[in-house]
VOVEXSE-297569 format. One line per field, with one value per residue (C-alpha): residue number from 1; x, y, z; chain; residue in three letters. Coordinates in steps of 0.02 Angstrom, whole numbers. Example, Ala and Ser with C-alpha at 12.3 -4.5 7.8 and 13.67 -1.06 7.14 Angstrom:
2
k [1, 2]
u [615, 684]
v [-225, -53]
w [390, 357]
c [A, A]
r [ALA, SER]
//
This chain:
387
k [1, 2, 3, 4, 5, 6, 7, 8, 9, 10, 11, 12, 13, 14, 15, 16, 17, 18, 19, 20, 21, 22, 23, 24, 25, 26, 27, 28, 29, 30, 31, 32, 33, 34, 35, 36, 37, 38, 39, 40, 41, 42, 43, 44, 45, 46, 47, 48, 49, 50, 51, 52, 53, 54, 55, 56, 57, 58, 59, 60, 61, 62, 63, 64, 65, 66, 67, 68, 69, 70, 71, 72, 73, 74, 75, 76, 77, 78, 79, 80, 81, 82, 83, 84, 85, 86, 87, 88, 89, 90, 91, 92, 93, 94, 95, 96, 97, 98, 99, 100, 101, 102, 103, 104, 105, 106, 107, 108, 109, 110, 111, 112, 113, 114, 115, 116, 117, 118, 119, 120, 121, 122, 123, 124, 125, 126, 127, 128, 129, 130, 131, 132, 133, 134, 135, 136, 137, 138, 139, 140, 141, 142, 143, 144, 145, 146, 147, 148, 149, 150, 151, 152, 153, 154, 155, 156, 157, 158, 159, 160, 161, 162, 163, 164, 165, 166, 167, 168, 169, 170, 171, 172, 173, 174, 175, 176, 177, 178, 179, 180, 181, 182, 183, 184, 185, 186, 187, 188, 189, 190, 191, 192, 193, 194, 195, 196, 197, 198, 199, 200, 201, 202, 203, 204, 205, 206, 207, 208, 209, 210, 211, 212, 213, 214, 215, 216, 217, 218, 219, 220, 221, 222, 223, 224, 225, 226, 227, 228, 229, 230, 231, 232, 233, 234, 235, 236, 237, 238, 239, 240, 241, 242, 243, 244, 245, 246, 247, 248, 249, 250, 251, 252, 253, 254, 255, 256, 257, 258, 259, 260, 261, 262, 263, 264, 265, 266, 267, 268, 269, 270, 271, 272, 273, 274, 275, 276, 277, 278, 279, 280, 281, 282, 283, 284, 285, 286, 287, 288, 289, 290, 291, 292, 293, 294, 295, 296, 297, 298, 299, 300, 301, 302, 303, 304, 305, 306, 307, 308, 309, 310, 311, 312, 313, 314, 315, 316, 317, 318, 319, 320, 321, 322, 323, 324, 325, 326, 327, 328, 329, 330, 331, 332, 333, 334, 335, 336, 337, 338, 339, 340, 341, 342, 343, 344, 345, 346, 347, 348, 349, 350, 351, 352, 353, 354, 355, 356, 357, 358, 359, 360, 361, 362, 363, 364, 365, 366, 367, 368, 369, 370, 371, 372, 373, 374, 375, 376, 377, 378, 379, 380, 381, 382, 383, 384, 385, 386, 387]
u [-2198, -2110, -1946, -1857, -1931, -1885, -1706, -1703, -1776, -1643, -1509, -1567, -1561, -1390, -1328, -1409, -1310, -1149, -1167, -1220, -1074, -932, -963, -1083, -978, -814, -907, -990, -827, -736, -858, -765, -592, -521, -346, -401, -539, -434, -277, -378, -427, -250, -114, 46, 203, 324, 455, 435, 529, 627, 529, 612, 500, 553, 494, 541, 503, 536, 491, 375, 442, 266, 214, 366, 394, 222, 238, 410, 368, 216, 326, 457, 317, 271, 264, 339, 484, 605, 596, 708, 652, 742, 698, 754, 772, 751, 835, 725, 741, 652, 683, 636, 814, 852, 698, 749, 924, 854, 746, 891, 942, 831, 946, 808, 803, 927, 926, 986, 1008, 990, 1074, 1069, 944, 1023, 969, 824, 736, 588, 636, 521, 552, 739, 717, 614, 750, 885, 778, 757, 944, 990, 858, 894, 720, 637, 486, 488, 349, 345, 248, 235, 303, 133, 56, 21, 21, -55, 63, 3, -21, 141, 126, -51, -5, 143, 42, -91, 30, 135, -15, -97, 62, 54, 195, 110, -15, -76, -193, -313, -287, -416, -409, -446, -529, -607, -765, -900, -823, -654, -735, -848, -702, -603, -755, -775, -592, -613, -766, -680, -520, -614, -719, -562, -460, -600, -501, -598, -516, -338, -306, -357, -244, -326, -181, -287, -335, -195, -177, -47, -66, 69, 23, 49, 132, 200, 308, 408, 589, 609, 455, 522, 692, 608, 526, 693, 650, 594, 702, 558, 452, 591, 502, 321, 230, 104, 238, 122, -6, 124, 218, 62, 51, 234, 223, 65, 148, 299, 196, 168, 16, -75, -227, -302, -367, -437, -345, -487, -399, -234, -161, -218, -172, -226, -210, -226, -268, -426, -546, -453, -288, -363, -398, -225, -150, -204, -111, 34, -59, -226, -164, -35, -177, -244, -72, -50, -179, -306, -427, -414, -432, -592, -661, -627, -708, -857, -890, -872, -997, -1120, -1107, -1109, -1233, -1336, -1452, -1506, -1519, -1628, -1737, -1769, -1787, -1831, -2018, -2112, -1951, -1868, -1896, -1723, -1645, -1739, -1675, -1499, -1507, -1561, -1430, -1288, -1320, -1337, -1177, -1084, -1137, -1100, -926, -890, -938, -836, -678, -700, -820, -1006, -1146, -1234, -1115, -1228, -1310, -1136, -1121, -1145, -1039, -899, -903, -896, -752, -659, -687, -626, -468, -432, -462, -356, -214, -220, -227, -80, 27, -4, 19, 188, 242, 274, 262, 352, 374, 486, 563, 617, 537, 502, 460, 296, 376, 500, 357, 256, 403, 426, 249, 257, 145]
v [1965, 2031, 2127, 1973, 1862, 1993, 1990, 1800, 1810, 1936, 1817, 1688, 1809, 1867, 1687, 1679, 1833, 1762, 1604, 1698, 1820, 1723, 1555, 1590, 1721, 1622, 1464, 1548, 1634, 1467, 1388, 1453, 1468, 1297, 1289, 1208, 1334, 1487, 1430, 1392, 1575, 1644, 1624, 1527, 1631, 1665, 1567, 1457, 1516, 1389, 1319, 1246, 1130, 1123, 966, 953, 785, 695, 512, 507, 348, 281, 432, 520, 406, 436, 624, 638, 524, 631, 786, 702, 649, 832, 897, 1064, 1104, 1185, 1102, 1059, 965, 990, 854, 887, 741, 830, 713, 565, 403, 295, 259, 434, 483, 316, 331, 507, 447, 303, 423, 542, 450, 582, 730, 852, 788, 859, 774, 865, 774, 887, 811, 955, 1089, 1257, 1350, 1472, 1378, 1261, 1106, 1126, 1314, 1281, 1150, 1272, 1404, 1282, 1233, 1414, 1446, 1294, 1326, 1413, 1442, 1607, 1531, 1419, 1297, 1247, 1086, 937, 763, 679, 785, 697, 802, 781, 800, 973, 1051, 1150, 1207, 1268, 1355, 1449, 1491, 1574, 1660, 1735, 1791, 1878, 1955, 1864, 1847, 1714, 1579, 1466, 1327, 1221, 1035, 900, 807, 621, 539, 375, 366, 493, 564, 598, 676, 784, 848, 889, 981, 1080, 1126, 1189, 1293, 1372, 1405, 1488, 1591, 1646, 1693, 1758, 1709, 1827, 1972, 1906, 1995, 2162, 2281, 2239, 2180, 2065, 1961, 1838, 1651, 1515, 1328, 1205, 1086, 1218, 1389, 1450, 1605, 1718, 1715, 1904, 1923, 1796, 1880, 2049, 1973, 1904, 1722, 1619, 1713, 1821, 1665, 1548, 1507, 1524, 1357, 1423, 1433, 1415, 1545, 1666, 1653, 1724, 1861, 1906, 1915, 2022, 2144, 2164, 2210, 2045, 2016, 1856, 1755, 1590, 1447, 1276, 1133, 1020, 858, 946, 901, 770, 735, 618, 736, 607, 423, 435, 557, 545, 575, 735, 795, 750, 822, 995, 975, 1090, 1212, 1249, 1342, 1429, 1498, 1578, 1658, 1545, 1653, 1568, 1711, 1701, 1512, 1524, 1657, 1549, 1398, 1498, 1578, 1411, 1329, 1471, 1474, 1285, 1237, 1396, 1378, 1201, 1241, 1393, 1292, 1165, 1281, 1459, 1426, 1560, 1658, 1521, 1584, 1657, 1501, 1389, 1494, 1491, 1302, 1268, 1386, 1324, 1140, 1173, 1276, 1144, 1011, 1123, 1167, 983, 943, 1088, 1016, 836, 763, 726, 852, 722, 760, 908, 822, 810, 999, 1005, 851, 914, 1087, 1013, 900, 1053, 1142, 988, 984, 1166, 1144, 986, 1079, 1220, 1100, 993, 1143, 1227, 1064, 1025, 1207, 1208, 1111, 953, 947, 832, 768, 941, 1030, 1217, 1309, 1406, 1571, 1556, 1526, 1670, 1790, 1740, 1750, 1840, 1992]
w [-3389, -3234, -3239, -3174, -3310, -3440, -3378, -3390, -3566, -3620, -3554, -3680, -3825, -3767, -3783, -3955, -4010, -3937, -4040, -4197, -4191, -4110, -4195, -4338, -4425, -4427, -4477, -4626, -4671, -4675, -4799, -4950, -4871, -4915, -4987, -5149, -5184, -5141, -5233, -5390, -5397, -5412, -5544, -5521, -5487, -5628, -5531, -5379, -5223, -5121, -4974, -4819, -4718, -4534, -4443, -4257, -4176, -4013, -3985, -4135, -4213, -4237, -4343, -4414, -4565, -4640, -4615, -4692, -4838, -4879, -4881, -4992, -5111, -5137, -5314, -5260, -5379, -5255, -5085, -4939, -4784, -4619, -4493, -4315, -4196, -4029, -3904, -3948, -3851, -3980, -4163, -4224, -4267, -4351, -4461, -4512, -4556, -4660, -4761, -4788, -4947, -5026, -5053, -5008, -4829, -4704, -4533, -4378, -4212, -4061, -3909, -3783, -3735, -3696, -3540, -3565, -3706, -3722, -3818, -3967, -3981, -3983, -4119, -4222, -4202, -4258, -4406, -4457, -4442, -4548, -4680, -4845, -4917, -4954, -4867, -4713, -4671, -4488, -4462, -4346, -4371, -4373, -4511, -4677, -4837, -5008, -5155, -5206, -5034, -5027, -5207, -5182, -5019, -5093, -5247, -5140, -5020, -5160, -5264, -5117, -5046, -4879, -4754, -4647, -4693, -4551, -4601, -4497, -4531, -4551, -4385, -4392, -4242, -4188, -4084, -4049, -3890, -3969, -4123, -4014, -3910, -4067, -4138, -3976, -3980, -4158, -4113, -3964, -4060, -4204, -4083, -3991, -4144, -4258, -4415, -4529, -4435, -4450, -4618, -4539, -4444, -4278, -4170, -4063, -4216, -4252, -4274, -4280, -4309, -4257, -4398, -4532, -4515, -4683, -4656, -4770, -4711, -4714, -4601, -4476, -4472, -4446, -4291, -4228, -4256, -4107, -3984, -3917, -3883, -3827, -3662, -3717, -3727, -3853, -3987, -4137, -4083, -4017, -4182, -4263, -4132, -4151, -4340, -4331, -4211, -4326, -4478, -4567, -4676, -4630, -4678, -4618, -4724, -4686, -4768, -4818, -4867, -4900, -4730, -4607, -4428, -4290, -4143, -4005, -3993, -3886, -3805, -3640, -3730, -3803, -3626, -3561, -3719, -3662, -3498, -3541, -3655, -3573, -3419, -3529, -3636, -3477, -3448, -3295, -3207, -3093, -3120, -3310, -3303, -3201, -3318, -3471, -3388, -3327, -3495, -3584, -3465, -3488, -3677, -3704, -3567, -3542, -3693, -3648, -3461, -3498, -3615, -3477, -3327, -3382, -3396, -3491, -3516, -3616, -3794, -3813, -3739, -3860, -4005, -3934, -3905, -4084, -4156, -4046, -4084, -4271, -4275, -4176, -4301, -4449, -4382, -4352, -4531, -4598, -4523, -4573, -4445, -4447, -4429, -4323, -4180, -4136, -3984, -3906, -3885, -3696, -3652, -3765, -3686, -3511, -3562, -3625, -3459, -3366, -3473, -3431, -3245, -3245, -3332, -3204, -3057, -3117, -3162, -2994, -2896, -2972, -2983, -3169, -3331, -3384, -3571, -3672, -3510, -3453, -3306, -3322, -3159, -3160, -3113, -3257, -3379, -3309, -3328, -3509, -3577, -3743, -3734]
c [A, A, A, A, A, A, A, A, A, A, A, A, A, A, A, A, A, A, A, A, A, A, A, A, A, A, A, A, A, A, A, A, A, A, A, A, A, A, A, A, A, A, A, A, A, A, A, A, A, A, A, A, A, A, A, A, A, A, A, A, A, A, A, A, A, A, A, A, A, A, A, A, A, A, A, A, A, A, A, A, A, A, A, A, A, A, A, A, A, A, A, A, A, A, A, A, A, A, A, A, A, A, A, A, A, A, A, A, A, A, A, A, A, A, A, A, A, A, A, A, A, A, A, A, A, A, A, A, A, A, A, A, A, A, A, A, A, A, A, A, A, A, A, A, A, A, A, A, A, A, A, A, A, A, A, A, A, A, A, A, A, A, A, A, A, A, A, A, A, A, A, A, A, A, A, A, A, A, A, A, A, A, A, A, A, A, A, A, A, A, A, A, A, A, A, A, A, A, A, A, A, A, A, A, A, A, A, A, A, A, A, A, A, A, A, A, A, A, A, A, A, A, A, A, A, A, A, A, A, A, A, A, A, A, A, A, A, A, A, A, A, A, A, A, A, A, A, A, A, A, A, A, A, A, A, A, A, A, A, A, A, A, A, A, A, A, A, A, A, A, A, A, A, A, A, A, A, A, A, A, A, A, A, A, A, A, A, A, A, A, A, A, A, A, A, A, A, A, A, A, A, A, A, A, A, A, A, A, A, A, A, A, A, A, A, A, A, A, A, A, A, A, A, A, A, A, A, A, A, A, A, A, A, A, A, A, A, A, A, A, A, A, A, A, A, A, A, A, A, A, A, A, A, A, A, A, A, A, A, A, A, A, A, A, A, A, A, A, A, A, A, A, A, A, A, A, A, A, A, A, A, A, A, A, A, A, A]
r [MET, SER, SER, PHE, GLN, LEU, LEU, ILE, GLU, LEU, GLY, GLY, TRP, PHE, LEU, PHE, VAL, ILE, TRP, ALA, VAL, MET, VAL, GLY, ILE, PRO, SER, LEU, TRP, PHE, ILE, GLY, ARG, SER, LEU, LYS, ARG, MET, SER, ASP, ARG, VAL, PRO, GLU, PRO, ASP, SER, TRP, PRO, THR, VAL, SER, VAL, VAL, VAL, PRO, ALA, ARG, ASP, GLU, GLY, HIS, LYS, ILE, GLU, ALA, GLY, LEU, LYS, SER, LEU, LEU, ALA, SER, ASP, TYR, PRO, SER, LEU, GLU, VAL, ILE, ALA, LEU, ASP, ASP, ARG, SER, ARG, ASP, GLU, THR, GLY, ALA, ILE, MET, ASP, ARG, LEU, ALA, ASN, ASP, ALA, ARG, LEU, ASN, VAL, ILE, HIS, ILE, THR, GLU, LEU, PRO, HIS, GLY, TRP, LEU, GLY, LYS, ASN, HIS, ALA, LEU, GLN, ILE, GLY, GLN, GLN, ARG, SER, THR, GLY, GLU, TRP, ILE, LEU, PHE, THR, ASP, GLY, ASP, VAL, VAL, TYR, GLN, ARG, ASP, THR, ILE, ARG, ARG, SER, VAL, ARG, TYR, ALA, VAL, ALA, THR, GLY, LEU, ASP, HIS, LEU, PRO, MET, TYR, PRO, SER, ILE, GLU, SER, GLU, GLY, ILE, PHE, GLU, ALA, ALA, PHE, VAL, ALA, ALA, PHE, GLY, VAL, ILE, PHE, ALA, ALA, GLY, THR, GLN, PRO, TRP, LEU, VAL, PRO, THR, ARG, TRP, MET, ARG, ALA, TYR, ALA, GLY, VAL, GLY, ALA, PHE, ASN, LEU, VAL, ARG, ARG, SER, ALA, LEU, GLU, ARG, ALA, ASN, GLY, PHE, GLU, PRO, ILE, ARG, LEU, ASP, ILE, LEU, ASP, ASP, VAL, LYS, LEU, GLY, LYS, MET, LEU, LYS, GLN, THR, GLY, SER, LYS, ALA, GLU, VAL, LEU, ARG, SER, GLY, ASP, ALA, ILE, ARG, ILE, ARG, TRP, GLN, GLN, SER, ALA, TRP, ALA, CYS, ILE, THR, GLY, LEU, GLU, LYS, ASN, ALA, PHE, ALA, SER, ALA, ASN, TYR, SER, ILE, ARG, GLU, LEU, LEU, VAL, ILE, CYS, GLY, VAL, THR, CYS, ALA, VAL, PHE, CYS, GLY, PRO, LEU, ALA, GLY, THR, LEU, PHE, ALA, GLY, ASN, ALA, ARG, THR, GLY, TYR, VAL, ALA, ALA, ALA, VAL, LEU, SER, HIS, MET, LEU, PHE, GLY, PHE, SER, ALA, GLN, LEU, PHE, GLY, HIS, SER, PHE, TRP, LEU, PHE, PRO, MET, LEU, VAL, PRO, ALA, GLY, LEU, ALA, PHE, VAL, PHE, ALA, PHE, LEU, ARG, SER, GLY, TRP, ILE, THR, LEU, ARG, GLN, GLY, GLY, VAL, ARG, TRP, ARG, ASP, THR, PHE, TYR, PRO, LEU, GLU, LEU, LEU, ARG, ARG, ASN, ILE, TYR, GLN]
//
């Protein structure tokens, strides 16, 4: 084998190691990290702390009722729900008001957005300020809860001394392409956050999940609430970063069936749904965006390409192709989809790259981000990235 062929061969084994470490470790770690399994291992607290659930929503009339009803059906003994109607133009606010015959539900109608805030971040800040609980659960209006989800979450957080418990939801989908894209998003998110490192002191290991961020009030106040991230579009992830930097103890679980969400209504909607977030995750940097897309293409497509075209130097690529497809299927199954999605690895990875490039192109073309009917100039967003 020539030096060039050896170099090609080593490239295949390098991809194998990337998949084994970056995806294999978090996938194996998540096997036993479901809420039900972990909460069953710890005792109940002597007394249950009050929990305030903060639910910001805008124009979610088709989903908000199911989400709020599932929260109000909770068996948690000391609960308040704060629903924030953030300038909705549909029936969202009216549905909230109708459900407010339950004394645990407090509805707040936001009619104006103050200068210097993103709409959702402002709603979260208002929810925090109006809440009274020792713990605050930040969630989305389209998340559906099982009766015991909050009780199990608080039980685990209190018993283990946590300040922050983000939890990955079970994402429902219809059709193979939508399910494959959701699975790819989960793989990339897990590889990027390395959740098994979140409980350590390593500052680069943090996580936040918009569907479920349970936070101890004292920890959030120590971090100055949402003020530091008032103009950061990645509010959920940056909440995790902010809490980690201010000394909070965190851990990540997967929900299993404890919380469910239909992220988008189709595969194309999943791609367009990343329009405001994808470029933000690259810090609005063209260079970072191209690096993310290049690495994703290499990692998702490289093993199969090498298997097909590397000739006698393809051994490492074959191993990487088998491992990557198996891990993709396993990760999909772990989060509520089918293992038999594994052949969709390459198309899903390419769709993810397209979503990122599309987000960057649209943001640059229009000079900013339009979110909840408010336009935020790109330079303003760049100046206010939470570091």
